[in-house]
C-alpha positions as CSV (number, residue, x, y, z in Angstrom):
1,M,-40.8,15.9,-5.0
2,P,-42.1,14.5,-1.8
3,N,-43.1,10.8,-1.1
4,T,-42.8,9.6,-4.7
5,A,-40.2,8.7,-7.2
6,L,-39.6,10.8,-10.4
7,R,-39.4,8.8,-13.6
8,L,-36.5,10.2,-15.7
9,L,-35.4,9.5,-19.3
10,S,-32.3,10.6,-21.2
11,C,-32.6,10.0,-24.9
12,N,-30.4,10.8,-27.9
13,I,-33.1,10.8,-30.6
14,Q,-30.8,11.1,-33.6
15,A,-33.1,13.8,-35.0
16,G,-35.8,11.2,-35.6
17,N,-33.6,9.1,-37.9
18,S,-33.6,5.3,-38.0
19,T,-30.3,3.4,-38.0
20,R,-30.1,-0.3,-37.6
21,A,-26.6,-1.1,-38.9
22,Y,-23.4,0.7,-39.6
23,R,-23.9,0.5,-43.3
24,E,-27.1,2.6,-43.0
25,Y,-25.0,5.6,-42.1
26,V,-24.1,5.5,-45.8
27,T,-27.1,3.8,-47.5
28,R,-29.5,6.0,-45.5
29,G,-27.4,9.1,-45.6
30,W,-30.3,11.0,-47.3
31,S,-32.2,10.7,-44.0
32,H,-29.8,13.2,-42.4
33,V,-30.9,16.0,-44.7
34,L,-34.5,15.1,-45.6
35,P,-37.6,14.8,-43.4
36,N,-38.9,11.6,-45.0
37,G,-39.6,8.7,-42.6
38,K,-39.1,10.5,-39.3
39,Q,-42.8,10.9,-38.2
40,R,-43.1,7.2,-37.3
41,N,-39.9,7.4,-35.2
42,L,-41.1,10.6,-33.4
43,D,-44.4,8.9,-32.7
44,A,-42.6,6.0,-31.1
45,I,-40.3,8.3,-29.1
46,A,-43.3,10.3,-27.9
47,E,-45.0,7.1,-26.8
48,L,-41.9,6.0,-24.9
49,A,-41.5,9.5,-23.3
50,S,-45.1,9.6,-22.2
51,D,-44.3,7.1,-19.4
52,F,-41.9,9.5,-17.7
53,D,-42.1,12.7,-15.7
54,I,-39.0,14.4,-17.1
55,V,-37.2,13.7,-20.3
56,G,-33.8,15.1,-21.5
57,L,-33.2,15.0,-25.2
58,Q,-30.1,15.1,-27.3
59,E,-29.8,15.6,-31.1
60,S,-33.4,17.0,-31.3
61,D,-33.7,19.1,-34.5
62,P,-35.0,22.6,-33.6
63,G,-36.3,23.2,-37.1
64,S,-34.4,22.6,-40.3
65,L,-34.9,20.8,-43.7
66,R,-34.3,17.4,-42.2
67,S,-37.2,17.8,-39.7
68,G,-39.5,19.5,-42.1
69,F,-38.8,22.8,-40.3
70,H,-40.5,21.5,-37.2
71,N,-39.1,21.8,-33.7
72,Q,-38.9,18.2,-32.7
73,T,-38.8,19.0,-28.9
74,Q,-42.1,20.8,-29.3
75,V,-43.5,18.0,-31.4
76,L,-42.6,15.4,-28.7
77,A,-44.0,17.6,-26.0
78,E,-47.3,17.9,-27.7
79,R,-47.5,14.2,-28.7
80,G,-46.3,13.1,-25.2
81,R,-48.7,15.6,-23.5
82,F,-45.9,17.4,-21.6
83,P,-47.1,20.8,-20.5
84,F,-43.6,22.2,-20.2
85,W,-40.8,22.1,-22.7
86,S,-37.6,23.9,-23.6
87,H,-34.8,23.5,-26.1
88,Q,-31.2,24.7,-26.6
89,P,-30.2,25.0,-30.2
90,N,-26.4,24.5,-30.4
91,R,-25.4,23.5,-33.9
92,Q,-26.7,24.5,-37.3
93,V,-25.5,23.5,-40.8
94,S,-27.1,26.2,-43.0
95,R,-30.9,25.4,-43.0
96,I,-30.3,21.7,-43.8
97,A,-29.6,20.3,-40.3
98,S,-29.7,21.6,-36.8
99,S,-29.3,20.0,-33.4
100,A,-30.5,20.9,-29.9
101,N,-30.7,19.7,-26.3
102,G,-34.3,19.4,-25.2
103,L,-36.3,19.2,-22.0
104,L,-39.9,17.7,-21.6
105,S,-41.4,18.0,-18.1
106,R,-44.7,17.5,-16.3
107,T,-43.5,20.0,-13.6
108,A,-42.8,23.6,-14.3
109,P,-39.1,24.5,-13.8
110,T,-38.4,27.6,-11.8
111,A,-35.7,28.6,-14.3
112,V,-34.0,27.3,-17.5
113,L,-30.5,28.4,-18.4
114,D,-28.4,27.7,-21.5
115,Y,-24.6,27.6,-21.6
116,A,-22.3,27.0,-24.5
117,L,-19.6,24.4,-23.8
118,P,-15.9,24.9,-24.7
119,G,-14.2,22.7,-27.2
120,R,-12.0,22.7,-30.3
121,I,-15.1,22.9,-32.5
122,G,-18.1,24.9,-31.3
123,G,-21.7,23.7,-31.3
124,R,-22.0,21.9,-27.9
125,G,-24.0,23.1,-25.0
126,V,-25.7,22.3,-21.6
127,M,-29.2,23.2,-20.6
128,L,-29.7,23.8,-16.9
129,A,-33.2,23.5,-15.4
130,C,-34.1,24.3,-11.8
131,F,-37.0,22.6,-10.0
132,G,-38.5,23.0,-6.6
133,E,-37.9,25.5,-3.8
134,G,-36.2,25.6,-0.5
135,E,-34.6,22.4,0.8
136,R,-36.2,20.5,-2.1
137,A,-34.7,22.6,-4.8
138,W,-32.7,20.6,-7.3
139,T,-31.0,21.1,-10.7
140,L,-31.1,19.1,-13.9
141,A,-28.5,19.4,-16.6
142,V,-28.9,18.0,-20.1
143,T,-25.9,17.8,-22.4
144,H,-24.1,16.2,-25.4
145,L,-20.4,16.1,-25.3
146,S,-17.8,16.0,-28.1
147,L,-16.2,13.0,-29.8
148,G,-12.7,14.1,-29.0
149,A,-11.2,13.4,-25.5
150,A,-9.4,16.8,-25.3
151,S,-12.6,18.7,-25.9
152,R,-14.6,16.5,-23.5
153,R,-12.0,17.2,-20.8
154,Q,-12.6,20.9,-21.3
155,Q,-16.4,20.4,-21.3
156,I,-16.4,18.2,-18.2
157,G,-14.3,20.8,-16.5
158,F,-16.9,23.4,-17.3
159,L,-19.7,21.2,-16.1
160,A,-17.9,20.4,-12.9
161,E,-17.5,24.2,-12.2
162,L,-21.1,24.8,-13.1
163,L,-22.5,22.1,-10.8
164,A,-19.9,22.4,-8.0
165,E,-22.3,24.3,-5.7
166,H,-25.4,22.1,-6.4
167,P,-25.7,19.3,-3.7
168,R,-29.0,18.1,-5.3
169,A,-28.4,17.6,-9.0
170,V,-28.8,15.3,-12.0
171,L,-26.6,15.4,-15.1
172,M,-27.8,13.4,-18.1
173,G,-26.9,13.0,-21.7
174,D,-24.7,11.5,-24.4
175,F,-21.1,11.8,-23.1
176,N,-19.4,9.9,-25.9
177,C,-17.3,8.1,-23.3
178,R,-17.6,5.7,-20.4
179,A,-18.6,7.0,-16.9
180,D,-15.1,5.9,-15.7
181,A,-13.1,7.6,-18.4
182,T,-10.2,9.7,-17.2
183,E,-11.8,13.0,-18.2
184,V,-14.9,12.3,-16.2
185,E,-13.0,12.1,-12.9
186,A,-13.2,15.9,-12.6
187,L,-17.0,15.5,-12.0
188,Y,-16.4,13.2,-9.0
189,R,-13.5,15.4,-7.6
190,N,-15.3,18.7,-7.8
191,T,-19.0,18.1,-7.5
192,A,-21.3,15.9,-5.3
193,L,-22.2,13.9,-8.4
194,M,-21.9,10.1,-8.2
195,P,-21.3,7.6,-11.0
196,P,-24.3,5.7,-12.4
197,P,-25.3,2.5,-10.6
198,A,-23.9,0.4,-13.5
199,P,-22.4,0.9,-16.9
200,L,-25.1,0.4,-19.6
201,P,-24.0,-0.4,-23.1
202,T,-26.1,2.0,-25.2
203,F,-24.3,2.2,-28.6
204,P,-24.9,1.0,-31.2
205,S,-28.5,0.4,-30.4
206,W,-28.7,-2.7,-32.6
207,A,-25.8,-4.4,-30.9
208,P,-24.9,-2.3,-27.8
209,K,-21.2,-2.5,-26.8
210,R,-20.2,1.0,-25.7
211,S,-21.4,2.8,-22.6
212,L,-21.8,6.4,-23.8
213,D,-25.1,7.6,-22.3
214,H,-25.3,8.2,-18.6
215,V,-27.2,9.8,-15.7
216,F,-25.1,11.1,-12.8
217,T,-26.9,12.1,-9.6
218,A,-26.2,13.9,-6.3
219,G,-28.5,14.0,-3.3
220,F,-30.8,11.3,-4.6
221,R,-31.2,7.5,-4.6
222,V,-31.6,5.8,-7.9
223,S,-33.5,2.6,-8.7
224,D,-34.4,0.7,-11.9
225,Y,-31.5,2.2,-13.9
226,R,-31.8,0.6,-17.3
227,A,-31.3,1.0,-21.1
228,V,-34.4,1.1,-23.3
229,P,-34.8,1.2,-27.1
230,A,-35.5,4.7,-28.5
231,A,-37.4,3.9,-31.7
232,G,-34.8,3.8,-34.5
233,S,-32.1,5.9,-32.9
234,D,-28.6,4.6,-33.0
235,H,-28.4,5.1,-29.2
236,L,-30.4,3.4,-26.5
237,A,-32.1,5.7,-24.0
238,V,-31.4,5.6,-20.3
239,A,-34.3,5.4,-17.8
240,L,-34.4,5.5,-14.0
241,N,-36.4,6.2,-11.0
242,L,-35.2,9.1,-8.8
243,H,-35.9,9.0,-5.1
244,D,-35.5,12.0,-2.8
245,L,-33.2,11.2,0.1
246,L,-35.3,13.7,2.2
247,D,-38.1,11.1,2.1
248,D,-35.9,8.1,3.1
């Protein structure tokens, strides 16, 4: 990526749901199993994503009842005019609800790999996309970690091992913990990844208090690191500009 910054976005899209208060997890519980009302949110997310070069998605439904059996990553790629996309289904509840990590890109990856993450309860994964060649080769990982600290510790240990030999890397997603949480320290000890420039409150989106969504980088300079609304999702998205240190 010579001479220009890449615009990156990490976004938990909550399967296209809209949540604007804690009570709506109950009063709008139907939205977690029915497709009604999601098209407008997906349109808004696609519009947001269209301003970026690479987008990592979490909680993107790969095709179940709640998405009208549409692959939401593909839908967003088409509406945002991304020529390249990939997804990693990692959790399915019958045909009612499914969840996936997703990737939207304006540059063709040289490879995309999927890994299941360890944990007390299955259904979590990381998607690894490789870009560029030679000295400019770099790796992007998109993930969504568990709610429990013990499972997150196992998962971060796995990610640290996976990315240990990648001096130029980006790890993004919903980590369900702060970037300075004890379990995250394994990333800093065993990889070249650095903490985000600042903690961004991203949850709940209507009154952000908890910093759960992050982008960790190695071998790059970051600017304009910020939280942005992601349509009706209960998480704010994280946006940034990624500058190649080889150009500095």
